C-alpha positions in Angstrom: 149.9 6.1 102.3 146.7 7.1 104.3 147.1 3.5 106.0 150.9 4.4 107.0 149.9 7.7 108.6 147.5 6.1 110.5 149.4 3.5 111.8 152.4 6.2 112.6 149.9 8.1 114.6 148.4 5.7 117.1 151.8 4.1 117.4 152.9 7.5 119.1 149.9 7.1 121.6 150.0 6.9 125.2 151.1 3.6 126.1 148.7 1.1 128.5 146.9 -1.8 128.4 144.9 -1.9 124.8 142.4 -4.4 125.9 141.1 -2.3 129.0 141.4 0.9 127.1 142.2 2.0 123.7 145.5 4.4 123.4 144.3 8.1 124.1 146.0 10.0 120.9 147.0 13.6 121.5 145.5 16.3 119.2 147.3 17.0 116.2 149.4 13.8 115.2 147.0 13.2 112.5 146.2 15.3 109.4 142.8 17.1 110.2 142.3 16.0 113.8 142.5 19.4 115.4 139.8 20.1 117.1 137.0 22.5 115.3 135.0 24.7 117.4 131.1 23.5 117.2 128.0 24.0 118.9 128.0 20.7 121.1 124.5 19.0 122.0 123.4 19.4 125.2 125.0 16.9 127.8 122.7 14.6 129.9 124.4 12.6 132.5 123.2 8.9 132.5 121.4 7.7 135.5 123.0 5.8 138.2 123.5 2.4 137.6 122.6 2.5 133.9 125.4 0.2 133.2 125.4 -2.3 136.2 123.2 -5.5 136.8 119.8 -5.0 138.3 118.1 -7.7 140.1 114.3 -8.4 139.9 114.2 -7.7 136.2 114.5 -10.0 132.9 117.7 -10.3 131.2 118.9 -10.9 127.8 121.5 -13.5 126.6 125.0 -13.3 125.3 126.3 -16.1 122.8 129.1 -16.8 120.2 128.7 -17.3 117.0 131.1 -18.4 113.6 130.3 -17.6 110.0 132.3 -18.4 106.9 133.9 -15.4 105.5 134.2 -15.5 101.7 135.9 -12.0 102.5 139.0 -13.3 104.7 138.9 -17.0 103.5 138.3 -18.4 107.2 135.5 -18.6 109.5 135.0 -15.7 111.7 133.7 -15.4 115.1 131.2 -12.7 116.6 129.7 -12.2 119.9 125.8 -11.6 120.1 123.4 -10.0 122.4 119.8 -11.7 122.5 117.2 -9.4 124.0 114.7 -9.9 126.7 112.1 -12.4 126.1 114.0 -13.2 122.8 111.7 -15.2 120.1 112.5 -16.9 116.8 109.0 -16.3 115.6 109.5 -12.1 115.9 111.4 -10.2 114.0 114.3 -8.1 115.5 116.2 -5.0 114.1 120.1 -5.6 114.3 122.9 -3.1 115.9 126.0 -3.8 114.3 128.7 -2.8 117.4 132.2 -2.3 116.6 135.4 -2.4 118.5 138.4 -0.8 119.0 141.9 -1.3 117.1 143.1 -3.0 120.3 140.4 -5.2 120.8 138.3 -8.3 119.5 134.6 -9.4 119.0 135.1 -9.6 122.9 136.0 -6.1 124.0 132.6 -4.5 124.1 131.7 -6.9 127.1 134.2 -4.6 129.2 131.5 -1.6 128.5 128.5 -4.2 130.1 126.2 -3.9 126.7 123.9 -6.6 128.1 123.4 -4.7 131.5 122.6 -1.8 129.4 120.2 -3.0 127.3 118.4 -5.1 130.1 117.8 -2.1 132.2 116.7 0.0 129.0 114.5 -3.0 128.5 113.0 -2.6 132.1 112.4 0.9 131.9 110.9 0.9 128.5 113.4 3.0 126.7 114.4 0.6 124.0 113.2 -1.2 121.0 113.9 -4.7 121.5 117.1 -5.4 119.2 119.7 -8.1 118.6 123.3 -6.3 118.7 126.4 -8.3 117.0 129.9 -7.8 117.9 131.8 -8.8 115.3 135.8 -9.0 114.8 136.5 -5.9 112.8 139.8 -7.1 111.8 139.3 -8.6 108.5 142.7 -10.6 108.3 143.2 -14.6 108.8 144.8 -14.0 112.2 142.2 -11.7 113.5 143.6 -11.6 117.2 144.5 -8.6 118.8 148.3 -9.5 119.4 151.4 -8.3 118.5 151.7 -5.0 116.8 147.9 -4.5 116.4 148.3 -1.1 114.6 149.8 -3.1 111.5 146.0 -4.5 111.1 144.9 -0.7 110.0 144.2 -2.2 106.8 142.4 -5.0 107.9 139.8 -2.9 109.6 139.1 -1.0 106.3 138.6 -4.7 104.4 136.2 -5.6 107.2 133.6 -3.5 105.0 133.3 -6.6 102.6 133.1 -8.8 105.3 130.6 -7.1 107.2 128.1 -6.4 104.0 129.0 -9.9 102.4 129.1 -12.3 104.8 128.2 -11.4 108.2 124.6 -9.5 107.4 123.6 -12.3 105.1 124.4 -14.9 107.9 122.5 -13.1 110.6 119.8 -12.8 108.0 120.0 -16.6 107.4 120.5 -18.0 110.6 118.5 -15.5 113.1 115.0 -13.6 112.8 116.4 -9.9 111.8 114.8 -7.7 109.4 116.3 -7.1 106.0 116.1 -3.7 105.2 117.9 -0.7 106.2 115.5 0.5 108.6 115.7 -2.8 110.2 119.8 -2.2 110.5 121.9 0.5 112.7 126.0 0.4 113.2 127.8 2.1 116.0 131.6 1.7 117.5 134.0 3.1 119.8 137.3 4.3 118.5 138.6 2.7 115.4 135.0 1.0 115.0 133.4 4.8 115.5 135.6 5.5 112.4 134.4 2.2 110.5 130.8 3.0 111.5 130.8 6.6 110.0 132.6 5.1 107.2 130.5 1.9 106.2 127.1 3.8 107.3 127.4 6.9 105.5 129.1 4.9 102.7 126.3 2.4 102.7 123.0 4.4 103.1 120.9 1.9 101.4 122.2 -0.5 104.1 122.2 1.3 107.5 119.5 3.9 108.4 121.2 4.6 111.9 124.8 5.6 112.5 126.5 6.1 115.5 130.1 7.2 116.2 132.1 7.0 119.7 135.3 8.8 120.2 135.8 7.9 116.7 139.7 7.4 115.3 141.7 8.8 112.7 140.5 6.1 110.2 137.5 8.3 109.6 137.1 9.6 106.6 137.1 13.6 105.8 133.1 15.3 106.2 133.4 15.5 102.0 134.3 11.8 101.6 131.4 10.9 103.9 129.1 13.2 102.6 129.5 13.9 99.4 125.6 14.5 98.5 124.2 16.5 101.0 121.0 15.9 99.9 121.0 12.3 99.5 122.4 12.3 103.2 119.4 14.2 104.7 117.0 12.0 102.7 118.5 8.7 103.7 119.7 8.7 107.2 117.4 9.0 110.1 119.9 9.3 113.1 123.8 10.3 112.8 124.7 10.4 116.5 128.3 10.9 118.0 130.1 11.6 121.4 133.6 11.9 122.6 135.2 12.8 126.1 136.4 16.3 126.2 139.8 15.7 127.2 140.2 12.8 124.1 142.7 13.9 121.7 140.4 12.1 119.1 137.9 14.8 119.3 138.8 16.6 115.7 137.7 13.5 113.9 134.0 14.3 115.4 134.2 18.0 115.7 135.2 18.4 111.8 132.0 16.1 110.6 129.6 18.2 113.0 130.9 21.2 111.7 130.2 20.2 107.8 126.9 19.0 108.9 125.8 22.3 110.8 127.2 24.0 107.9 124.9 21.8 105.5 121.9 21.6 107.5 122.6 17.7 107.9 120.5 16.5 111.3 123.9 15.5 113.6 124.3 15.2 117.2 128.0 15.5 119.0 128.0 15.6 122.5 130.8 16.7 124.4 131.5 14.2 127.7 132.8 16.2 130.5 136.1 16.1 131.4 136.6 12.2 129.8 139.4 10.8 127.7 139.3 7.6 125.6 137.7 4.9 127.5 134.5 3.1 128.1 133.0 5.9 130.6 132.1 7.5 127.6 131.4 4.5 125.3 129.2 3.1 127.4 127.3 6.4 127.6 127.2 6.4 124.1 125.5 2.9 123.8 123.1 4.0 126.4 122.1 6.7 124.5 122.2 5.7 120.9 120.1 2.7 121.7 117.4 4.7 122.8 117.2 6.5 119.5 117.1 3.9 117.0 114.4 1.8 115.6 111.9 4.2 116.7 
């Protein structure tokens, strides 16, 4: 029933190019989405050009990978960012960066992740990391085509694909750390909900969790944090951002309210006057990347 309700909610979203911008869902269309009054954390504007290619600095590399998925029963694709001065003899932490309901393993490239990370490294503001941008639609035909909302259940199934197939593949083929302190997960929209669900639901696997404009697939705070004291002890960073004009703010604000009431460290930034778009998500990656693996 929950999957049906989600599909109904997103089908009522405003029309537009899904690949260029995830649908903006007005408040109140989905149970629990209504914004809650919270104390937002301070918004600090990102510097001009933070997401643009800069000449005269070193650059990382974007590559494509394929891995066998026992969860789905197919060979699946992912996009990977290798950091500046990548060295196979070093060990790197990994950020799993998830897309929205209308995207795939290439959607995040619209958000200039390589340019953002290259600039952060040039300024000494981020730890070197590998960024994995998978396809969060865990089904045989995982392309973003037709009625993309019908695949809502496949986004939930991706938890198994991520934990059972993709992470082991990365550990077997790339020099990545193999403990929770070396893993982070974050995402936009549907991927933001996945990140909160999978991250808080697997605190033995992820120490850093980010949700950017998280969608209605986000579980309730009580489901996400059934044991407050355990969450306090296990999670190092719980960070969220959402546009001030985004109807999905309710999903983030209710988790922020719960965390504040229970003294769970949690950040929620309201990006001024923005809706459901890459302006917010690029800002999210820029800030989240500076907080993890420290």
